[in-house]
C-alpha positions as CSV (number, residue, x, y, z in Angstrom):
1,M,101.4,128.4,107.2
2,I,101.4,124.7,106.2
3,R,99.4,122.4,108.5
4,K,100.6,118.8,108.3
5,R,97.6,117.4,110.4
6,V,94.5,118.8,108.6
7,H,92.2,115.9,109.5
8,K,90.8,114.5,112.7
9,L,90.6,110.8,113.7
10,R,87.7,110.0,116.1
11,Y,86.9,106.7,117.9
12,K,85.1,105.5,121.0
13,E,87.2,104.2,123.9
14,V,85.1,101.9,126.1
15,V,86.4,100.9,129.6
16,S,84.5,98.4,131.8
17,T,85.3,98.4,135.5
18,G,84.1,96.8,138.7
19,G,82.6,93.5,137.3
20,H,82.6,90.7,139.8
21,R,81.0,87.4,140.8
22,D,78.3,87.4,143.5
23,E,78.1,84.8,146.3
24,V,76.2,82.3,143.9
25,G,78.9,82.7,141.2
26,D,76.8,84.8,138.8
27,W,78.6,87.6,137.0
28,I,77.5,91.1,138.0
29,E,78.4,93.8,135.4
30,G,80.4,96.7,136.5
31,E,80.3,100.3,135.2
32,T,81.1,101.0,131.5
33,I,82.6,104.3,130.7
34,E,82.6,105.4,127.0
35,T,84.8,108.3,125.9
36,T,85.2,109.8,122.5
37,V,88.8,110.3,121.5
38,T,89.7,112.8,118.8
39,L,93.3,113.1,117.4
40,S,94.9,115.3,114.8
41,C,96.0,113.4,111.8
42,R,96.7,113.4,108.0
43,A,94.6,111.1,105.9
44,D,95.8,110.2,102.4
45,V,93.3,108.5,100.1
46,N,94.4,105.3,98.4
47,S,93.3,106.1,94.9
48,A,95.6,103.6,93.3
49,G,94.3,100.4,94.9
50,K,97.5,99.8,96.9
51,T,97.5,96.9,99.4
52,V,99.1,96.5,102.8
53,K,99.9,93.2,104.6
54,N,98.4,92.8,108.0
55,H,100.2,91.1,110.9
56,D,98.8,87.8,109.7
57,G,100.3,88.2,106.2
58,Q,97.0,88.8,104.4
59,D,96.9,91.5,101.7
60,F,94.2,94.2,102.2
61,V,93.2,97.1,99.9
62,Y,92.9,100.1,102.2
63,S,90.9,103.2,101.7
64,F,93.1,105.7,103.6
65,E,96.6,105.8,105.1
66,I,96.4,107.8,108.3
67,F,99.4,109.5,109.9
68,L,99.4,110.4,113.6
69,D,102.0,111.8,116.0
70,H,101.6,108.6,118.1
71,I,99.1,105.7,118.3
72,P,97.3,105.5,121.6
73,D,97.2,102.1,123.3
74,T,93.4,102.1,123.1
75,L,93.4,102.3,119.3
76,K,93.4,98.7,118.2
77,R,92.9,96.6,115.1
78,R,89.3,96.1,114.0
79,M,88.1,99.2,115.8
80,E,85.7,101.5,114.0
81,V,87.1,105.0,113.4
82,E,85.8,108.2,111.7
83,I,88.0,110.6,109.6
84,L,86.8,114.2,109.7
85,K,87.8,117.2,107.6
86,G,86.5,120.2,109.5
87,E,83.2,119.0,111.0
88,K,82.4,116.7,108.1
89,V,82.9,112.9,108.4
90,I,84.6,111.8,105.2
91,L,85.0,108.1,106.1
92,T,83.8,105.6,108.7
93,A,85.9,102.4,108.5
94,E,87.6,99.7,110.5
95,V,91.3,99.8,111.4
96,I,93.2,97.2,109.4
97,M,96.5,97.6,111.1
98,P,98.2,100.2,113.3
99,F,102.0,100.6,113.0
100,E,104.2,102.7,115.3
101,F,107.3,104.2,113.7
102,Q,110.1,106.0,115.5
103,H,108.8,109.5,114.7
104,H,105.1,108.9,113.9
105,G,102.3,106.4,113.9
106,R,100.5,105.1,110.8
107,I,97.2,103.2,110.5
108,W,95.4,101.8,107.5
109,V,91.6,101.8,107.2
């Protein structure tokens, strides 16, 4: 059997809730909930030094091109992600640019 998603993409999703101002106007922090999100993906290494233009038109040399079934709303540019093969982390990097296609999502790190 051929597996098209042999890697895992892992990142931390942080949601802050309940912050408010007290009667004096000072900010009171709410609760912060941190969740680890793990998605099946395929990670192709960029061994040729290819570049991708980000949304600002700047060229970046990327380390991996990562294919996902979809890109969650919580996965944003500049977030730190880990790529795993089995249980071993093969890369920790920052998302350069996510891009949603009709049938799959792609990010560059």
